[in-house]
C-alpha positions in Angstrom: 104.2 -158.7 -178.1 107.3 -159.6 -177.6 106.6 -163.0 -178.7 107.5 -164.0 -183.0 105.9 -167.0 -183.3 102.3 -167.3 -184.3 99.1 -167.2 -182.6 98.9 -170.5 -182.1 101.7 -170.6 -179.7 99.1 -168.7 -177.5 97.2 -170.7 -174.8 93.3 -170.6 -175.7 91.0 -169.4 -173.4 87.5 -171.0 -173.9 84.5 -173.1 -172.6 83.9 -172.9 -169.0 86.5 -170.8 -167.1 85.5 -170.2 -163.6 86.8 -167.3 -161.3 87.8 -169.0 -158.3 86.4 -167.6 -154.7 89.5 -167.0 -152.2 88.8 -168.3 -148.8 89.9 -166.7 -146.2 90.7 -168.0 -142.4 89.7 -166.1 -139.2 92.8 -164.4 -139.4 92.0 -163.1 -142.6 94.5 -164.4 -144.2 94.4 -166.7 -147.6 93.0 -170.3 -147.1 95.9 -171.8 -148.4 93.6 -175.4 -148.1 91.0 -174.4 -149.1 91.8 -172.4 -152.2 93.6 -176.0 -153.3 90.3 -177.6 -152.6 88.3 -175.3 -154.3 91.0 -175.3 -157.4 91.0 -179.1 -157.4 87.0 -179.2 -157.3 86.7 -177.7 -160.4 89.7 -179.4 -162.4 87.5 -182.9 -161.4 84.7 -180.8 -162.7 85.9 -181.0 -165.6 86.2 -176.7 -166.1 89.1 -175.5 -169.1 90.4 -173.4 -167.3 91.1 -171.4 -164.0 90.3 -167.7 -163.7 91.6 -165.2 -161.3 90.0 -161.8 -161.2 87.7 -159.6 -159.5 85.6 -161.9 -158.1 88.6 -163.4 -156.1 88.9 -160.0 -154.4 92.5 -159.5 -155.8 91.8 -155.9 -156.3 91.3 -155.8 -152.6 94.8 -157.9 -152.0 98.9 -156.6 -151.5 101.1 -157.5 -153.8 102.3 -160.4 -151.5 99.3 -161.9 -151.0 98.5 -161.3 -154.9 101.8 -163.7 -155.1 100.7 -165.9 -152.8 97.3 -166.7 -154.4 98.5 -167.1 -157.9 101.6 -169.6 -156.5 99.1 -171.5 -154.9 97.1 -172.4 -157.7 100.0 -172.4 -160.2 101.1 -175.4 -157.7 98.0 -177.4 -157.5 96.6 -176.6 -160.8 100.0 -178.3 -161.9 99.9 -178.0 -165.8 96.5 -179.5 -166.1 94.0 -176.3 -167.6 95.0 -172.7 -168.4 95.7 -169.9 -165.9 94.4 -167.0 -166.6 94.9 -163.8 -163.7 93.4 -160.2 -164.6 96.2 -158.1 -164.1 94.7 -154.6 -165.0 94.8 -151.7 -163.4 94.4 -148.1 -163.3 97.3 -147.7 -164.4 99.5 -148.5 -167.0 103.3 -148.9 -165.7 101.5 -150.9 -162.6 99.1 -153.6 -165.0 102.4 -154.0 -166.6 104.0 -154.6 -163.3 101.5 -157.1 -162.3 101.0 -158.8 -165.8 104.9 -159.5 -165.5 104.5 -161.1 -162.3 102.0 -163.1 -163.5 104.2 -164.1 -166.2 106.9 -165.3 -163.9 104.5 -167.2 -161.5 103.2 -169.2 -164.6 100.1 -167.8 -165.2 98.9 -168.9 -168.8 97.1 -165.4 -170.0 96.5 -162.4 -168.9 92.9 -160.6 -168.6 92.7 -156.9 -169.0 90.1 -154.8 -167.9 90.2 -151.0 -169.3 91.0 -148.2 -167.2 88.4 -146.8 -165.6 90.0 -143.7 -163.7 92.2 -141.1 -165.1 92.8 -138.8 -167.9 93.3 -141.9 -170.3 90.0 -143.6 -169.1 87.5 -142.3 -171.6 90.1 -141.2 -174.4 90.3 -144.2 -176.8 94.0 -143.5 -178.2 94.8 -143.7 -174.3 93.0 -147.2 -174.5 94.1 -148.6 -177.0 98.2 -147.8 -175.8 97.2 -149.4 -172.4 96.4 -152.2 -174.0 99.4 -152.2 -176.5 102.2 -151.7 -173.4 100.9 -154.0 -171.8 100.4 -157.0 -174.4 103.9 -155.8 -175.7 105.3 -157.0 -171.7 104.7 -160.3 -171.6 105.0 -163.5 -173.7 101.6 -164.9 -172.2 98.0 -164.9 -173.9 95.7 -161.7 -173.7 92.0 -161.7 -172.8 90.7 -158.5 -173.3 87.6 -157.8 -170.4 85.0 -155.3 -171.1 82.6 -154.2 -167.8 79.6 -152.1 -167.3 82.1 -149.6 -165.2 85.1 -149.4 -168.0 83.7 -150.5 -171.5 85.3 -151.6 -174.6 83.7 -151.6 -177.7 82.7 -154.7 -179.6 85.0 -152.8 -182.3 88.1 -151.9 -180.4 88.0 -155.4 -179.5 88.1 -156.4 -183.0 90.9 -153.6 -183.8 92.8 -154.9 -180.8 92.8 -158.9 -182.2 93.7 -157.8 -185.4 96.9 -155.7 -184.2 98.1 -157.7 -181.1 98.8 -161.2 -182.4 98.6 -162.8 -178.3 94.5 -161.5 -177.9 93.0 -165.1 -178.3 89.8 -164.3 -176.3 87.5 -161.6 -174.8 85.0 -161.3 -172.3 82.3 -158.8 -173.3 79.9 -158.3 -169.6 78.8 -154.7 -170.5 74.8 -155.3 -170.1 72.3 -156.8 -171.7 75.6 -159.3 -172.1 73.2 -161.6 -175.0 73.5 -157.9 -177.8 77.3 -157.7 -176.7 77.9 -160.9 -176.8 75.9 -160.6 -180.7 77.8 -157.4 -181.8 81.1 -159.0 -180.5 81.0 -162.2 -182.4 79.7 -160.4 -185.7 82.9 -158.1 -185.0 85.3 -160.3 -184.6 84.8 -163.1 -187.4 86.0 -165.9 -185.6 89.5 -164.6 -184.9 89.1 -164.9 -181.3 86.8 -166.9 -178.8 83.8 -164.2 -177.6 83.4 -165.3 -173.6 80.7 -164.1 -171.5 80.8 -163.6 -167.9 78.2 -161.5 -165.2 77.5 -164.8 -163.3 76.4 -166.7 -166.4 73.0 -164.8 -166.0 72.0 -165.1 -169.5 74.1 -168.0 -170.3 71.9 -169.7 -172.8 70.8 -166.3 -174.8 74.9 -165.8 -175.0 75.7 -169.6 -176.8 72.6 -168.4 -178.9 74.3 -165.9 -180.4 77.5 -167.1 -181.0 79.5 -167.1 -177.4 82.2 -169.9 -177.3 82.6 -169.7 -173.6 82.0 -167.8 -170.0 83.7 -167.0 -166.8 81.4 -167.8 -164.5 81.6 -168.5 -160.3 83.7 -171.2 -159.5 80.7 -172.9 -157.0 79.1 -174.8 -159.7 81.5 -176.0 -162.1 80.4 -179.5 -162.9 76.5 -178.0 -163.8 78.5 -175.5 -166.2 80.4 -178.2 -168.1 77.1 -180.4 -168.5 75.4 -177.3 -170.4 78.5 -177.1 -172.7 78.6 -180.5 -173.4 74.8 -181.0 -173.8 74.6 -177.6 -175.9 77.5 -178.7 -177.7 76.0 -182.1 -178.5 73.0 -180.1 -180.2 70.6 -180.6 -176.9 69.8 -177.9 -176.3 66.5 -178.4 -174.8 68.5 -180.4 -172.1 71.1 -178.1 -171.9 68.2 -175.4 -170.8 66.7 -177.7 -168.1 69.7 -177.8 -166.3 70.5 -174.4 -166.2 67.0 -173.2 -165.4 67.4 -175.8 -162.3 70.9 -175.5 -161.0 72.0 -172.2 -162.3 69.4 -170.0 -162.5 68.1 -170.2 -159.2 71.2 -169.1 -158.0 71.4 -165.9 -160.4 67.9 -165.2 -159.3 69.0 -164.8 -156.1 72.2 -162.9 -156.7 69.6 -160.7 -159.2 68.3 -159.4 -156.1 71.6 -158.0 -154.4 74.6 -158.1 -156.6 76.7 -156.7 -153.7 76.5 -160.5 -152.2 77.2 -162.3 -155.0 81.2 -163.1 -153.9 79.7 -164.7 -150.5 76.8 -166.0 -151.9 78.6 -168.2 -153.7 81.4 -169.0 -150.8 78.4 -169.9 -149.1 77.7 -172.2 -151.8 81.5 -174.0 -151.5 81.4 -173.7 -147.9 78.1 -175.8 -147.5 80.3 -178.2 -149.9 82.7 -178.9 -147.7 85.4 -176.7 -149.3 86.0 -173.8 -146.9 85.5 -173.7 -143.3 84.1 -169.7 -144.1 82.2 -168.1 -146.4 83.9 -164.3 -144.8 84.5 -161.8 -147.6 86.9 -158.9 -147.8 86.0 -155.5 -145.9 84.9 -153.4 -146.8 81.7 -155.8 -148.0 77.4 -155.9 -147.3 76.2 -158.7 -145.6 73.0 -160.5 -145.8 70.0 -159.1 -143.5 68.0 -162.0 -141.7 65.1 -163.2 -144.5 67.8 -162.8 -147.2 70.2 -165.5 -145.6 66.9 -167.1 -144.8 66.3 -167.1 -148.4 69.9 -168.5 -149.1 69.8 -170.9 -146.8 66.3 -172.6 -148.8 67.8 -172.4 -152.2 71.0 -173.9 -150.9 69.1 -176.8 -149.2 66.8 -177.0 -152.5 69.9 -177.1 -155.2 73.0 -177.6 -153.8 73.5 -181.6 -154.1 
């Protein structure tokens, strides 16, 4: 990367870093007031950072909307916690454009998923060059993201973290995630933070295998913060109890229909009074009447 200082100059990405759900108004535009409330709700919940990524629906936004989203989050956060934004793309030049723009608007870190289409997507040398080129274009922290449809192996994560000074973390989501986390922790040997994702379905197993953070949805921040505090203090059974009563039921419902996850978590935010609409960008799946009844019953039982 262009920065010539030490790795300590880069913001650390670790702990509870929820990925924001972007609220929309009745016209389908970003609900700025609702977005500010969601950001504040998460910061007040004690999170370690704020994320903007695929669960924020940024892949469906035009460039003006991406800017509006990030400007609002940066302004509302006001330097209180780091902000990380996924700026990956199917092409290197476009990913560089997104990354440099995010840096200009005040992001603290970018998160990069390997390109999942095109000639270079299955070529390890091309993937490594993709990461090098983007990292060299910015002066902010970098988190590498591994997902099932665009994988980056634990060994490649370790190699890139050795080579690229700005890489401070990775988010490992290829299932089964507990094994993926364990292999990555072994590979990086403590050089970078290893975070989980996937809605935090296997959070407790990931923590027991050395994971140091998670990037869940933004609807239940205080619950995740409580789990991390309990776990960090050695109260592992209490942490498991909070997870099993407040988080696991939500994960169970999403596992029945993963395509409904973003809208489901927006329903939680709506029930909490933070946003006015749980709508998602089209094309999108919508719950049938039976699934919606399950959602309504669950929210009455779990969300307080």
